[in-house]
N, C-alpha and C positions, 0 to 999 in steps of 0.2 A: 170506070174501072171495074174489071171482072172480080167476082167474089174470090176466086182462087189467088189472084195476084194480091188483092187486099189482105187475104188471110196470110200469105207469106210475109208481106211487109209488116203486118202487125205482129206476126210471130217473131220477127227480127227485132222489132222495137221492144217487145216484151222480154226477150232474152237479154237485150242490152240493159234494160231497166233492172232485171234480176242480177245482172252482173254488177251494177253499181251498188246494189244492196249488199251483195257478197263482199265487195271491197270495203264497204263501211263496216260490216261485221268483222272482217279480218283486221282492220285497223283498231276496232274497239277492243279486240282481243289483245293486241300488242301495245296500245297506246299511241300517242302522237310520234311521228317520225322525226321531227325536229323540235329542238328547244324544250325537251321534257326532262332533262337531266341525264338521260341514258344516251350513250353515243349513237349517232345515226346509223353507222355501219352495223352495230350490234342490233338495233332495233329493226333494221332491214332484213338481217339474217333470221330474227325471230319471226318476222312476217312471213318469210318463205316456208316456215314450218306450220302455218296455219291452214287447215283444210279449206276454209272459206276463200282464201286467196285463189287456190287452184280451181275450185268450183267456179269462182267468178270469171277467171281467165278461160275456162272451158266454155262458159256461157257467151263470153265475148266472140271466141272463135266460131261457135255454132251460129251466133247472130249474124255474123258476116256471111256465112254460107247461105243461110235462109234469106237474108236481105238481097244477096246477089241473085237468087232464084226469082224473087218478086221483082227486083229492078230489071231483070231481063224481059219482063212482061209489060211494063209500062214506062212512059217518059220520066226521066229524073225529075223534071219540073213538077210532076204530079206526085211522085213517090216521096221526094225529100221532106216536104212538110209533114208527112206522117211521122217523122222522127220526133216532132214536137209532142206526140202522144206520150213519149217517154217521160216528159214532166208530170203528166196526169197520173200515169201508172206509178211512177216512183213516189210521188207525194202519197197516193193512196196506200201503197205497200209499206212505205216508211211509217205511215201512221198506224197501220195495222200491226206490223211486225216489230217496229222499233219504238213506238210510242211517241213519234215526232208529230205533234198536233200543228196543223197548218193554221196560220191566222187569217183573218178576213181578207186582207190584201192579196194573199197568195191564192186564196180561193177565187177571187174575182180574176186574177190573172190566168188561172187555169181555165176558167169559163171562156175567156177571150181566145185562149189557145184552141180549145175544143171547137168553138165557133169557126175559127179560121181553118182548121183542118177539115171540117165538114164542107165549107165552101170549096176548098181546093179538091177534096175527093170527088165532089159532084161535078166538077168542070170537066 
């Protein structure tokens, strides 16, 4: 896999992971959507007013464009496993930004994912 294609694919994965964190930040600002005492419709409308939601949706849109550029350069069977890097990125950023500390089992699972992605990327 060429460095340029790998860079586009990783950029798409990174944007997707950032989008997930933005969605989490948005729902942290409004609280649970279901079963929290507030009507779901009202909670949904509150969510629409949170800037993190719109930033996350923007990251999703941009991630699709960047991913398409990378995907146009490599076979999907080689590119798709790179999406698994999103798990690694997301756990790291959630730990750093949100204080979500991963347990040992999660760290081992992430190591397995990284090993698999390296194997696929080198094929």
